[in-house]
TIKEKE-255598 format. One line per 10 residues: number of its first residue (from 1); their letters; for each residue x, y, z of C-alpha. Coordinates in steps of 0.02 Angstrom, whole numbers, plus 50000, padded with zeros to 5 digits. Last residue first. Example, Ala and Ser with C-alpha at 12.3 -4.5 7.8 and 13.67 -1.06 7.14 Angstrom:
REM TIKEKE-255598
2) SA) 50684:49947:50357 | 50615:49775:50390
***
This chain:
REM TIKEKE-255598
142) DLLEPKREFL) 50880:49759:50537 | 50723:49851:50518 | 50581:49710:50595 | 50689:49715:50735 | 50615:49873:50765 | 50410:49807:50771 | 50309:49949:50858 | 50387:50073:50804 | 50444:50001:50630 | 50239:49969:50613
132) VAPVQMLAIF) 50201:50159:50616 | 50346:50238:50524 | 50281:50083:50409 | 50130:50127:50377 | 50158:50337:50417 | 50247:50360:50259 | 50120:50338:50146 | 50007:50495:50256 | 50181:50596:50269 | 50189:50577:50048
122) ILIGQFAPPA) 50000:50616:50040 | 50032:50788:50107 | 50151:50835:50043 | 50105:50785:49843 | 49954:50856:49917 | 50017:51006:49938 | 50113:51034:49813 | 49967:51018:49671 | 50061:51107:49531 | 49950:51266:49517
112) LKHHLEEALA) 49786:51276:49402 | 49773:51376:49265 | 49615:51500:49237 | 49473:51453:49139 | 49331:51456:49267 | 49292:51275:49187 | 49449:51247:49181 | 49473:51302:49331 | 49346:51189:49420 | 49400:51045:49310
102) AQYLVDFVQF) 49574:51037:49383 | 49515:51089:49580 | 49411:50912:49569 | 49537:50818:49487 | 49664:50874:49629 | 49536:50821:49749 | 49504:50672:49686 | 49676:50628:49670 | 49682:50696:49886 | 49536:50588:49900
92) FVFGATMGLL) 49620:50421:49803 | 49757:50433:49957 | 49655:50486:50099 | 49594:50308:50059 | 49765:50215:50034 | 49776:50263:50184 | 49640:50246:50276 | 49673:50032:50193 | 49828:50038:50278 | 49784:50121:50453
82) LFFMRRWTRE) 49641:50023:50476 | 49729:49878:50429 | 49841:49930:50580 | 49720:49953:50693 | 49662:49779:50676 | 49852:49705:50724 | 49854:49840:50843 | 49724:49795:50949 | 49766:49625:50939 | 49931:49678:51016
72) PVTKWPATLL) 49882:49796:51126 | 49918:49999:51094 | 50038:50075:51206 | 50159:50126:51071 | 50016:50175:50897 | 49963:50311:51056 | 49828:50354:50886 | 49869:50535:50823 | 49859:50452:50663 | 49724:50384:50682
62) LGYLCLFIGQ) 49626:50522:50743 | 49666:50620:50573 | 49583:50465:50492 | 49446:50485:50567 | 49426:50666:50564 | 49485:50666:50371 | 49356:50513:50318 | 49238:50631:50417 | 49247:50786:50331 | 49280:50708:50157
52) VIGLGLAGNW) 49093:50614:50198 | 49029:50762:50271 | 49082:50885:50112 | 49018:50726:49972 | 48832:50772:50038 | 48845:50933:50043 | 48888:50948:49853 | 48833:51148:49814 | 48971:51206:49884 | 49111:51085:49951
42) RFWSACGWVI) 49228:51201:50063 | 49086:51184:50209 | 49100:51028:50265 | 49298:51047:50241 | 49330:51139:50386 | 49312:51014:50521 | 49410:50898:50407 | 49547:51016:50410 | 49530:51040:50585 | 49549:50831:50593
32) LFFGLGVGMY) 49657:50821:50440 | 49821:50943:50536 | 49785:50857:50696 | 49824:50688:50609 | 49968:50798:50493 | 50049:50843:50661 | 50032:50657:50737 | 50093:50573:50548 | 50260:50719:50545 | 50288:50655:50752
22) RCYAVGSKPR) 50278:50483:50674 | 50394:50515:50541 | 50540:50592:50680 | 50508:50455:50770 | 50550:50317:50646 | 50709:50432:50588 | 50750:50413:50805 | 50754:50225:50778 | 50835:50226:50609 | 50986:50327:50690
12) SHPASALLSA) 51026:50225:50845 | 51040:50057:50763 | 51176:50098:50640 | 51259:50222:50775 | 51260:50058:50915 | 51415:49981:50815 | 51510:50162:50803 | 51493:50192:50988 | 51551:50037:51029 | 51689:50077:50951
2) DM) 51759:50216:51048 | 51810:50339:50900
***
């Protein structure tokens, strides 16, 4: 094998991995926008919570689908800290949602399935913070 090909391989692999993470984040963002609009109708009786969750999910989805590569540096820093905070809020909302479903299932004497879907969403959301950082500043990977 060519030595130059081997020397460039470690640098190209993480960059493409970061791109795949961002593709999943954009997909999650579009999913959250749709889910946010639908969650207004999901919470029966708790209208205020449904509206808050719906607005939050739509805003978080828009933030995930933002063109992070083309944002000016000063705006990027503010958006990055907003992403950090909203990611923590998203994880909180997912944990709250699982607890709400568990309480509802217990009240109806049903058994709740393991929250695998929420776990996948949380994993993809938590992956976006370092992916956005390394997409903008790939020199931090070395």
